[in-house]
C-alpha positions in Angstrom: 0.0 0.0 0.0 2.8 2.4 0.9 4.7 1.5 -2.1 1.6 2.2 -4.3 1.1 5.7 -2.6 4.9 6.6 -3.4 4.3 5.6 -7.0 1.2 7.9 -7.1 3.1 10.7 -5.7 6.1 10.2 -8.2 3.5 10.2 -11.1 2.0 13.4 -9.8 5.4 15.1 -9.5 6.2 14.1 -12.9 3.0 15.5 -14.5 3.4 18.8 -12.4 7.0 19.1 -13.9 5.7 18.3 -17.3 2.9 21.0 -17.0 5.6 23.6 -15.6 7.8 23.0 -18.6 4.9 23.5 -21.0 3.6 26.6 -19.2 7.0 28.3 -18.9 8.4 27.6 -22.5 5.1 28.2 -24.3 6.0 25.1 -26.6 3.2 24.4 -29.2 1.0 21.6 -28.3 1.9 19.8 -31.5 5.4 19.5 -30.3 4.7 18.9 -26.6 1.1 18.9 -25.5 0.2 19.6 -21.9 -0.9 16.8 -19.5 -4.4 18.3 -19.6 -4.5 18.1 -23.5 -3.2 14.6 -23.3 -5.9 13.7 -20.6 -8.7 15.1 -22.8 -7.5 13.1 -25.8 -7.3 10.0 -23.5 -10.9 10.4 -22.6 -12.2 11.3 -26.1 -10.2 8.6 -27.7 -10.7 6.0 -25.1 -12.3 3.3 -27.2 -9.7 3.6 -30.0 -6.8 3.5 -27.4 -8.6 0.7 -25.4 -8.9 -1.4 -28.5 -5.2 -1.1 -29.4 -4.2 -1.7 -25.8 -5.9 -4.9 -25.5 -3.8 -6.2 -28.4 -0.5 -5.0 -26.9 -1.5 -6.3 -23.4 -2.3 -9.8 -24.9 1.2 -9.7 -26.6 3.1 -8.8 -23.5 1.3 -11.3 -21.4 1.7 -14.1 -23.7 5.4 -13.4 -24.2 6.0 -12.9 -20.4 4.4 -16.3 -19.6 6.0 -18.3 -22.5 9.4 -16.6 -22.1 9.4 -17.1 -18.4 8.5 -20.8 -18.8 11.1 -21.2 -21.4 13.7 -19.6 -19.1 12.8 -21.9 -16.3 13.0 -25.0 -18.2 16.5 -24.0 -19.6 17.9 -23.1 -16.3 16.7 -26.5 -14.8 18.2 -28.4 -17.8 21.4 -26.5 -17.6 21.5 -27.1 -13.9 21.3 -30.9 -14.2 23.5 -31.2 -17.3 27.1 -29.9 -17.0 27.8 -30.7 -20.6 24.8 -28.7 -21.8 25.9 -25.8 -19.5 29.3 -25.9 -21.0 28.0 -26.1 -24.4 25.0 -23.8 -24.4 25.9 -21.0 -21.9 28.6 -19.4 -24.3 25.9 -19.5 -26.9 23.4 -17.9 -24.9 25.9 -15.1 -23.6 26.9 -14.5 -27.3 23.2 -14.2 -28.2 23.0 -11.0 -26.1 25.7 -9.4 -28.2 23.3 -9.2 -31.2 20.8 -6.4 -31.0 17.4 -8.1 -30.4 15.7 -5.1 -32.0 17.5 -5.9 -35.3 15.7 -9.2 -35.4 12.3 -7.6 -35.4 12.2 -7.2 -39.2 13.3 -10.7 -39.7 10.5 -12.0 -37.3 8.0 -9.9 -39.2 9.1 -11.4 -42.5 8.9 -15.0 -41.1 5.8 -14.7 -39.0 3.9 -11.9 -40.6 2.3 -8.9 -39.3 0.1 -10.7 -36.8 0.5 -11.1 -33.0 3.1 -13.9 -33.2 5.9 -11.8 -34.4 5.4 -9.6 -31.4 5.1 -12.6 -29.0 8.3 -14.0 -30.2 10.0 -10.7 -30.1 9.0 -10.2 -26.4 10.1 -13.9 -25.6 13.6 -13.1 -27.1 13.9 -10.0 -25.0 13.0 -11.6 -21.7 14.2 -15.2 -21.9 17.9 -14.5 -21.1 17.3 -12.5 -17.9 14.9 -15.0 -16.5 17.1 -18.1 -17.5 20.3 -16.6 -16.3 18.9 -15.2 -12.9 17.1 -18.4 -12.1 20.3 -20.6 -13.1 22.5 -18.2 -10.9 20.2 -18.9 -8.0 20.2 -22.7 -8.6 24.0 -22.7 -8.7 24.4 -20.7 -5.5 22.5 -23.0 -3.0 23.8 -22.9 0.4 26.4 -25.7 0.7 25.2 -26.6 4.2 21.9 -27.8 2.8 23.6 -29.8 0.0 25.9 -31.5 2.7 22.7 -32.5 4.6 21.2 -33.8 1.4 24.3 -36.0 0.7 24.3 -37.2 4.4 20.7 -38.4 4.1 21.5 -39.9 0.6 19.0 -37.7 -1.2 18.5 -38.4 -4.8 19.7 -35.8 -7.4 16.2 -35.0 -8.4 15.1 -34.5 -4.8 18.1 -32.2 -4.2 17.0 -30.2 -7.2 13.3 -29.8 -6.6 13.5 -29.7 -2.7 16.6 -27.7 -2.1 18.0 -26.0 -5.1 14.7 -24.8 -6.5 13.3 -23.2 -3.4 16.6 -21.6 -2.7 16.6 -20.1 -6.1 13.0 -18.5 -5.9 14.4 -15.1 -4.9 16.7 -14.9 -8.0 13.8 -16.1 -10.1 11.6 -13.3 -8.6 14.4 -10.8 -9.6 14.6 -12.1 -13.2 10.7 -11.8 -13.4 10.9 -8.1 -12.3 13.3 -7.5 -15.2 11.1 -9.4 -17.7 8.1 -7.3 -16.7 9.8 -4.2 -17.6 11.5 -5.5 -20.9 8.2 -7.4 -22.1 6.3 -4.1 -23.2 9.5 -2.9 -25.0 9.5 -6.0 -27.0 5.9 -6.0 -28.2 6.1 -2.3 -29.0 9.3 -2.7 -30.9 7.6 -5.4 -32.9 4.5 -3.3 -33.5 6.6 -0.3 -34.7 8.5 -2.6 -37.3 5.2 -4.1 -38.8 1.7 -4.1 -37.4 -1.9 -3.3 -38.0 -2.9 -2.7 -34.5 -1.6 -2.3 -31.0 -0.2 0.8 -29.0 2.9 0.8 -30.9 1.2 0.9 -34.2 -1.1 3.7 -32.9 1.7 5.8 -31.7 3.4 5.6 -35.2 0.0 6.4 -36.8 -0.6 9.3 -34.6 3.0 10.7 -35.2 2.7 10.4 -38.9 -0.5 12.4 -38.7 0.9 15.0 -36.3 -1.5 14.0 -33.5 1.0 14.3 -30.8 -1.6 14.4 -28.2 -2.8 10.9 -29.2 0.7 9.6 -29.3 1.3 10.8 -25.7 -2.1 9.3 -24.5 -1.0 5.9 -26.0 2.4 6.2 -24.5 0.7 7.1 -21.2 -1.4 4.0 -21.2 1.5 1.9 -22.2 3.6 3.4 -19.2 0.6 2.7 -16.8 0.4 -0.8 -17.8 4.0 -1.3 -17.4 4.2 0.0 -14.0 1.1 -2.0 -13.0 2.6 -5.2 -14.4 6.1 -4.5 -12.5 4.1 -3.8 -9.3 2.1 -7.0 -9.6 5.0 -9.0 -10.5 6.9 -7.6 -7.6 4.3 -8.7 -5.2 4.7 -12.2 -6.7 8.5 -12.1 -6.4 8.1 -11.0 -2.8 5.7 -14.1 -2.2 8.4 -16.2 -3.7 11.0 -14.7 -1.4 8.9 -15.3 1.6 8.1 -18.8 0.7 11.7 -19.6 0.2 12.6 -18.2 3.6 9.7 -20.0 5.1 11.1 -23.2 3.8 14.6 -22.4 5.0 13.2 -21.8 8.4 11.3 -25.0 8.5 14.5 -26.9 7.4 16.4 -25.2 10.1 
């Protein structure tokens, strides 16, 4: 509750600063519209913006879920297979040297202008943070717990699922929080490259027609959704951390 209050205060401060800049500089509204002009456009064009927002939100959520599941599966596989870890980790790290945004035109060419090219773009953007943070958590399990497991002759699968995975939940939560921020970026970049709907498409369309107030209204909706998504994922990450701490206390 307190965190949500501080987010609201920060948003009001930013809006006030924005209005102050517009009032002091007298910049034309077609270059930088005032918050009141953007709010008016947001109300008047709410149906148009909502229709495009639904598409973008669907792309983000689908990419976030699929990318996170793939990241978890990859981390678990790399954990149990040293050979795969030595073979695939350098490839995964090298893949981050390739600008993911440059792949957007290729994905549009392969998958078309529909929703799947944006979902895949989102997956590519969040896959590595989730996989790498979760794997790091799996690899950094407290040696004391592992020694107890060896003493009790626990099987490798039991060690993984009952010791390593619970201990890695806080790291996994950190990866999810990063993914929640990156996912909307991936979806919008895909829409900028080629789409017929979505908030990214609407922003490009509004910019081309010099409707800067509509572009800012779309951007505001996207930013509000990203903040809300990050907040919800942070709550989930906190729950994961508390659950991991609870298991450690029970084990102790």
